[in-house]
C-alpha positions in Angstrom: 30.5 -14.6 0.1 31.7 -11.4 -1.4 32.8 -8.4 0.6 30.3 -5.3 1.3 30.5 -2.6 -1.0 30.1 1.1 -0.6 26.3 2.1 0.0 24.4 2.1 -3.4 27.4 0.3 -5.2 26.0 -3.4 -4.8 23.3 -4.3 -7.9 20.7 -6.9 -7.5 22.7 -9.1 -10.0 25.5 -9.0 -7.1 22.9 -10.2 -4.8 21.9 -13.2 -7.0 25.5 -14.1 -7.7 26.4 -14.3 -3.8 23.3 -16.3 -2.9 23.4 -18.4 -5.9 19.9 -17.6 -7.4 18.6 -15.8 -10.3 17.8 -12.2 -10.3 14.1 -13.0 -10.5 14.4 -14.9 -7.4 16.1 -11.9 -5.5 13.1 -9.7 -7.0 10.4 -12.1 -5.5 12.3 -12.2 -1.9 12.5 -8.3 -1.9 8.8 -7.9 -2.8 7.9 -10.6 -0.3 6.1 -12.6 -2.9 4.3 -16.0 -2.5 6.0 -19.0 -3.9 9.5 -18.1 -1.9 10.8 -21.2 0.1 12.3 -20.5 3.2 15.7 -21.8 2.3 15.6 -19.4 -0.7 14.8 -16.5 1.3 17.4 -17.1 4.1 20.0 -17.4 1.3 19.0 -13.9 -0.2 18.3 -12.2 2.7 21.9 -13.2 4.1 23.6 -11.9 0.7 21.4 -8.6 1.0 22.7 -8.2 4.7 26.4 -9.3 4.0 26.8 -6.7 0.8 24.9 -4.0 1.9 22.3 -4.0 -0.7 19.5 -1.4 -0.9 17.3 -0.8 -3.9 17.5 2.7 -4.9 14.3 4.6 -4.3 14.2 5.9 -8.0 14.4 2.5 -9.3 11.6 1.5 -7.0 9.7 4.4 -8.1 10.0 3.4 -11.8 9.0 0.0 -11.1 5.9 1.3 -9.1 7.3 0.5 -5.7 8.6 2.8 -2.9 9.3 0.3 -0.3 7.5 2.4 2.2 4.5 1.4 4.4 2.4 4.3 5.8 0.7 4.0 9.4 -1.7 6.6 10.8 -2.2 7.1 14.3 -4.7 8.9 16.2 -2.2 10.7 18.5 1.5 10.3 19.9 0.6 10.8 23.7 -1.3 7.4 24.0 1.1 4.5 25.3 -1.0 2.1 23.3 0.1 3.2 19.9 4.2 2.7 20.5 3.1 -0.8 21.3 1.4 -1.0 18.1 4.5 0.6 16.2 6.7 -2.1 18.0 5.1 -5.1 16.6 5.1 -3.3 13.2 8.6 -2.4 13.0 9.4 -6.1 14.1 7.7 -7.5 11.6 9.6 -5.4 8.8 12.8 -6.3 10.3 15.0 -8.1 7.5 12.6 -6.7 4.9 13.4 -3.7 2.2 10.3 -1.9 3.8 10.4 1.1 5.9 7.6 2.4 7.8 6.5 6.3 7.7 4.5 7.3 10.5 1.6 10.0 10.2 -0.1 11.3 13.5 -3.7 12.5 12.8 -3.9 16.2 12.6 -5.6 17.4 15.8 -7.8 19.6 13.6 -8.7 16.6 11.3 -8.6 13.9 14.0 -11.0 11.8 11.8 -7.9 10.5 9.9 -8.7 11.6 6.4 -6.0 14.2 5.8 -3.1 11.7 7.6 -4.1 8.8 5.4 -4.4 11.0 2.2 -1.1 12.3 2.9 0.6 8.7 3.1 -0.9 7.9 -0.1 0.1 11.3 -1.8 3.7 10.2 -0.8 3.1 6.9 -2.7 3.5 4.4 -0.2 3.0 0.8 -1.2 0.4 0.1 1.7 -1.4 2.0 4.4 -2.2 0.8 7.8 -4.6 3.1 9.8 -5.5 2.9 13.6 -9.3 3.2 14.2 -9.5 6.2 11.8 -13.2 7.9 11.8 -13.7 7.8 8.2 -16.3 6.3 6.3 -16.2 2.7 5.0 -17.2 3.6 1.3 -14.0 6.0 1.3 -11.9 3.2 2.5 -13.1 0.9 0.0 -12.5 3.4 -2.7 -9.1 3.9 -1.4 -8.2 0.5 -1.2 -8.8 0.0 -4.9 -5.6 2.1 -5.5 -3.7 1.0 -2.6 -3.3 -1.9 0.0 -5.0 -1.0 3.2 -5.3 -2.6 6.7 -7.3 -1.2 9.8 -6.3 -1.8 13.2 -9.2 -1.2 15.7 -12.0 -1.0 13.2 -14.6 -3.9 13.1 -15.5 -3.4 9.5 -16.3 -6.6 7.5 -15.4 -5.1 4.0 -14.3 -6.7 1.1 -11.6 -4.4 -0.1 -9.5 -4.1 2.8 -8.4 -6.4 5.9 -8.8 -5.6 9.8 -7.1 -6.4 12.9 -8.9 -5.9 15.8 -9.2 -7.0 19.7 -12.4 -8.7 20.5 -13.4 -5.4 22.3 -16.8 -6.9 23.0 -15.1 -9.9 24.9 -12.8 -7.8 26.6 -15.6 -5.3 28.2 -17.5 -8.5 29.1 -14.7 -9.7 31.2 -14.3 -6.2 33.1 -18.0 -6.4 34.1 -18.1 -10.0 34.9 -15.0 -9.3 37.2 -16.8 -6.1 38.8 -20.0 -8.1 39.3 -18.4 -11.1 40.8 -16.7 -8.7 43.2 -20.1 -7.5 44.3 -20.3 -4.2 42.3 -23.7 -3.0 41.0 -23.4 0.7 40.8 -20.7 0.7 37.9 -19.9 3.8 35.9 -18.5 3.7 32.3 -16.1 6.5 31.3 -15.9 7.2 27.7 -15.7 10.1 24.9 -18.3 12.1 23.1 -19.3 12.1 19.5 -18.5 9.8 16.8 -16.0 7.4 18.6 -19.1 6.4 20.7 -21.7 6.2 18.0 -23.4 2.7 17.5 -22.5 1.0 14.5 -19.2 3.0 14.0 -17.1 -0.1 14.6 -14.6 1.6 16.6 -13.4 0.4 20.0 -15.1 3.0 22.3 -18.4 2.4 20.8 -18.0 -1.2 21.1 -17.0 -1.2 24.6 -19.7 1.3 25.8 -22.3 -1.0 24.0 -21.1 -4.1 26.0 -21.3 -2.2 29.3 -24.9 -1.2 28.6 -25.7 -4.8 27.4 -23.8 -6.3 30.6 -25.7 -3.8 33.0 -28.9 -4.6 31.3 -28.6 -8.3 31.5 -27.7 -8.3 35.0 -31.0 -6.5 36.0 -29.3 -3.2 36.4 -30.6 -1.2 33.5 -31.9 1.5 36.0 -28.3 2.0 37.2 -26.5 2.5 34.1 -24.2 5.5 34.3 -22.1 6.8 31.6 -19.7 9.6 32.2 -18.6 11.5 28.8 -15.6 13.8 28.4 -15.0 15.7 25.1 -11.3 14.6 25.3 -11.5 11.6 27.6 -7.8 11.5 27.9 -7.1 15.0 29.1 -10.4 15.5 30.8 -10.8 12.0 32.5 -9.8 13.5 35.9 -12.2 16.3 35.8 -15.2 14.1 34.9 -14.3 11.4 37.6 -14.0 14.3 40.2 -17.7 15.1 39.4 -18.8 11.8 39.1 -17.2 11.1 42.8 -18.8 14.1 44.1 -22.2 13.2 43.0 -25.0 11.9 45.5 -25.1 8.6 44.0 -21.2 8.0 43.8 -20.5 4.5 42.0 -18.5 1.9 43.6 -16.6 1.0 40.4 -15.7 2.9 37.0 -14.7 1.4 34.3 -12.6 3.5 31.7 -12.7 3.0 27.8 -8.8 3.1 27.9 -6.0 2.9 30.3 -5.1 6.6 30.2 -8.3 8.2 31.2 -8.3 5.1 33.8 -4.9 6.7 35.4 -7.0 10.2 35.3 -9.5 8.4 37.4 -7.1 7.0 39.7 -5.8 10.4 40.5 -9.6 11.5 41.2 -10.0 8.7 43.5 -7.2 9.9 45.4 -7.8 13.5 45.3 -11.0 12.8 46.7 -9.7 11.1 49.6 -10.8 7.7 48.5 -9.1 4.3 47.9 -9.9 0.9 45.8 -12.2 0.0 48.7 -14.3 3.0 47.9 -14.0 3.1 44.3 -12.8 0.2 42.0 -11.1 1.3 38.5 -10.5 -0.8 35.7 -9.3 0.1 32.3 -8.7 -1.4 28.9 -5.5 -1.6 26.9 -2.7 -3.1 29.0 -0.2 -0.4 28.7 3.1 -0.9 30.5 2.8 1.4 33.3 -0.5 -0.1 34.4 1.6 -2.8 36.0 3.6 -0.5 37.9 3.5 -1.3 41.8 2.0 2.3 42.6 -0.6 1.9 40.1 -1.4 -1.4 39.7 -4.4 -0.9 37.5 -6.7 -3.8 36.5 -7.0 -3.6 32.7 -7.7 -5.6 29.5 -4.6 -6.4 27.9 -5.2 -6.4 24.0 -1.4 -7.2 22.7 -0.8 -4.4 20.7 2.5 -5.7 19.6 0.7 -8.6 18.0 -1.9 -6.4 16.5 0.9 -4.1 14.7 2.8 -7.3 13.6 -0.2 -8.8 12.2 -1.3 -5.5 10.3 2.1 -5.6 8.6 2.0 -9.1 7.6 -1.6 -8.3 6.1 -0.2 -5.5 4.1 2.7 -7.5 2.9 0.5 -10.1 1.5 -1.9 -7.6 0.0 1.1 -6.1 -1.7 2.4 -9.4 -2.8 -1.1 -10.1 -4.6 -3.6 -11.6 -2.2 -7.1 -10.1 -3.1 -9.6 -11.8 -0.6 -10.3 -10.0 2.8 -8.9 -11.0 6.0 -10.2 -10.1 9.3 -8.2 -11.0 12.2 -9.4 -10.9 15.8 -7.1 -10.9 18.7 -8.5 -12.3 21.9 -7.8 -10.2 24.9 -7.0 -11.0 28.5 -8.1 -9.5 31.6 -5.3 -8.7 34.1 -6.6 -8.2 37.7 -4.8 -6.0 40.0 -5.4 -4.0 43.4 -7.3 -1.2 41.8 -10.4 -3.5 41.6 -11.6 -4.6 45.0 -15.1 -5.7 46.8 -17.2 -2.5 47.5 -17.0 -1.2 51.0 -20.4 -1.2 52.8 -21.8 2.2 52.2 -22.1 3.1 55.9 -18.2 2.4 56.3 -16.9 4.7 53.9 -13.6 6.4 55.0 -13.0 10.0 53.5 -9.4 11.3 53.8 -10.3 14.8 52.4 -13.0 16.9 51.0 -14.1 16.8 47.4 -14.8 20.5 47.9 -11.2 21.5 48.3 -10.3 20.2 44.9 
């Protein structure tokens, strides 16, 4: 195979000659088009790597391609989102595409601005993580650029979705807590649109699954929902208020792992242990497995979800038009943060709530 040339000096014809295929075949591999055999893809990819071929950005723009994919994420602090990015990046390995990350503006957290910014930069496709934008707006957008939603349980025809089965995951948590003997179970979640019924976002679906599970267990009168304006930042303070109430729950199910960590800190600050208040989260972030935390959580395989989203987007770019809606099955990971409830009369307090 020919030696690697200076950056920008290698042409698509050089790649075709080195791989022993036509220029059109190289173009199909670069575009990830349908109809490319694994053997041809392997030969062309090897030639691209060996020669150091990089399609020029200007040439891509003239062809209507920039070979960039945009991904909108709600925030940078949540450890679950890097898991999505890891999977997305892995799916692009060996391809000519680059990923552009657009965090949502805190002043425009619903996602419109970040998504539009990606489109304005002429990305070839957009991935958005559970944005609070209207389905009609997304459908209109998807008519001009391929779109994949992560986390939104939409059934639109114009764009694809990748979701965790949030209802099944939340039901696994509730079943586990019921089996341990808990009946006074509170759910910690956010406020506003993210918990609005029918919004299709994870927090809303997990909240509804909690309500339904309590009602089906004959515990409708014990439903306890603790809301925080910023569910991550305010989880500790909200949990302390919950634990200081006259009817303290024996278990708290947080809508995500990040607020669950705040709940664990509140339990410790209140002088309580997992024998007094069980705590469960949802996401499966890495730190949940730390021995000092040992958080029971629902693992929803963020890396797989990110990889699937990119694969679907590349298929859309290559010409697929029918909608696909992928559901990733979650798994409950039981750790020591959830234990059977201690009898009320035997509760032990190591500190006073009033000191905090």
